[in-house]
C-alpha angles and dihedrals in degrees: 000000000000086000093068134050112237118218128185116206117224132183144090114320088224085083096067095144091051092049090054093046094048091046090055094046095048092045092052088051088061102263131132104234125205114195141174120291097216136027100218095174092045104055107296095096092098090076094053119112132182107302097017095115092050091049092048092048091052092044091051091056087054088052089053089052089056093053136077091218144356129238114208120214098212102164112186087002093292116154115165128202096267091051091047088054091050092049091051091047091050092049093049090051093051099254121145117239127216128181136213089224128029116264135201109243 
């Protein structure tokens, strides 16, 4: 695995098409890409049960732990509270953070 950079995608699941496009692009650039398992804001919310969001949030932090960096899908500048939490987590664990669209820091 040291041969390939590992990137976890973060962002609102309302941007399903962008997640798929970025995953393809980063994979073709030679990266291992870890993405979300469900698109809750894009039609997968019917399979959610009590506690599913909490489990997925915890699981996504484990995915960040597995990566060298995260790539934030921030279409139209949107970064929700869950994604903000993931960005902060990534930064505190020493991961680099890249964004689909430029941000003001």
